C-alpha positions in Angstrom: 0.0 0.0 0.0 1.3 3.4 -0.9 1.2 6.5 1.4 -1.4 8.1 -0.9 -3.6 5.1 -0.6 -3.5 5.4 3.2 -4.3 9.2 3.0 -7.2 8.5 0.6 -8.5 5.9 3.0 -8.2 8.3 5.9 -10.0 11.1 4.1 -12.7 8.8 3.0 -13.3 7.8 6.6 -13.9 11.5 7.5 -16.5 11.6 4.8 -18.3 8.6 6.2 -18.3 10.0 9.7 -19.5 13.4 8.5 -22.5 11.8 7.0 -23.2 9.7 10.0 -22.8 12.6 12.4 -25.6 14.7 10.7 -27.8 12.1 9.1 -31.5 12.7 9.9 -30.8 15.8 12.1 -32.9 18.8 11.8 -31.9 22.5 12.3 -32.6 22.4 16.1 -30.3 19.5 16.7 -27.6 20.8 14.3 -27.5 24.1 16.2 -27.8 22.9 19.8 -24.9 23.9 22.0 -24.5 21.9 25.2 -23.3 25.0 27.0 -23.2 28.7 26.0 -19.6 28.3 24.8 -19.8 24.9 23.2 -19.6 24.2 19.5 -22.7 23.0 17.7 -22.7 20.0 15.3 -23.3 22.5 12.4 -20.3 24.6 13.4 -18.1 21.5 13.9 -18.9 20.0 10.4 -18.7 23.4 8.7 -15.3 24.2 10.4 -13.7 20.8 9.6 -14.8 21.2 6.0 -13.5 24.7 5.7 -10.1 23.7 7.2 -9.8 20.8 4.7 -10.9 23.0 1.8 -8.5 25.8 2.8 -5.4 23.7 3.7 -5.7 21.2 0.8 -6.3 23.9 -1.8 -3.3 25.9 -0.5 -1.0 22.9 -0.4 -1.8 21.9 -3.9 -2.2 25.4 -5.5 -5.9 24.9 -6.0 -8.9 27.3 -5.6 -11.1 26.7 -2.6 -14.4 24.9 -3.3 -16.0 27.3 -0.9 -15.4 30.2 -3.3 -15.4 28.5 -6.8 -18.6 26.4 -6.3 -20.5 29.2 -4.6 -20.8 27.4 -1.2 -19.9 30.7 0.5 -23.1 32.2 -1.1 -25.2 29.1 -0.3 -24.3 29.2 3.3 -24.8 32.9 3.5 -23.0 33.3 6.8 -22.4 36.6 8.5 -18.7 35.9 8.5 -15.7 37.0 6.5 -15.4 35.4 3.1 -12.3 33.3 3.8 -13.2 32.5 7.4 -12.5 28.9 8.4 -13.7 29.1 12.0 -10.1 29.1 13.5 -10.2 31.1 16.7 -14.0 31.5 16.8 -15.5 32.6 20.0 -19.1 32.0 21.1 -20.6 34.8 19.0 -19.0 33.5 15.8 -20.0 29.9 16.5 -23.6 31.1 16.9 -23.5 32.6 13.3 -23.0 29.2 11.7 -26.5 28.2 11.0 -27.9 26.0 8.2 -31.3 24.9 7.1 -30.4 21.3 6.7 -27.8 18.7 7.1 -27.8 18.4 3.3 -26.0 21.7 3.0 -23.2 20.5 5.3 -22.8 17.1 3.5 -23.0 18.7 0.1 -20.2 21.1 0.8 -18.2 18.3 2.5 -18.7 16.0 -0.5 -17.5 18.7 -2.9 -14.4 19.3 -0.8 -13.8 15.6 -0.5 -13.9 15.2 -4.2 -11.3 17.9 -4.7 -9.1 16.4 -2.0 -9.3 13.0 -3.5 -8.3 14.3 -7.0 -5.3 16.0 -5.5 -4.3 12.9 -3.4 -4.6 10.5 -6.4 -1.9 12.3 -8.2 0.6 12.2 -5.3 4.0 10.5 -5.5 6.1 9.6 -2.5 8.5 12.4 -3.2 5.6 15.0 -3.2 5.1 14.4 0.5 8.5 15.9 1.3 7.7 19.2 -0.5 7.6 22.2 1.8 4.1 23.9 1.8 4.5 26.3 4.7 7.7 28.0 5.8 6.0 30.0 8.6 6.8 27.1 11.1 10.1 25.8 12.5 10.6 23.3 11.1 8.8 24.1 7.9 5.7 22.0 7.1 5.9 19.4 4.4 2.9 18.3 2.3 2.9 15.0 4.2 2.8 16.7 7.6 0.1 19.1 6.4 -2.2 16.3 5.1 -1.8 14.3 8.3 -2.6 17.5 10.3 -5.8 18.0 8.3 -6.7 14.4 8.7 -6.2 14.5 12.4 -8.0 17.8 12.9 -11.0 16.7 10.9 -11.3 13.3 12.7 -11.1 15.1 16.0 -13.9 17.5 15.1 -16.2 14.9 13.5 -15.7 12.8 16.6 -16.9 15.8 18.7 -19.9 16.1 16.4 -20.7 12.4 16.9 -20.4 12.8 20.7 -22.8 15.8 20.7 -25.2 13.8 18.5 -25.0 10.9 21.0 -25.7 13.2 24.0 -28.7 14.7 22.2 -30.1 11.3 21.2 -29.7 10.0 24.8 -31.5 13.0 26.2 -34.4 12.4 23.8 -34.7 8.7 24.8 
């Protein structure tokens, strides 16, 4: 198995978990915050998708799906155009509201497709390419992709946990 195959498998697992985390949820459940400062399921899925879109596009020299496929307009959030959710406080989290889970999964699926196209073309040598020199040591493509994979799995796990708590409260 090649490294790109492992990455493709990992990113595909994110997609599966994103769909599972929001399937069948209405707006009330998607926007529920367990405390005033907690993240909602909608925010968690939007944020992990924005991070993947932003970071993969940057690393491969691509345009963000958020902008090129009009997802920014479809979401119509009261946030800056390039916002990914990084550093959001409670007020910004509250601004991420959607009418349905389909908007979240639609955007994720579009980002996932772009990510897979980029990953399919990888060679082992590509993973060593430096994509961000703002860090010490500089960040390679391989490290950036594992970072996105890790961050996204963490956030989709949080969304699944919130979903579980909401469902157990309804039982």
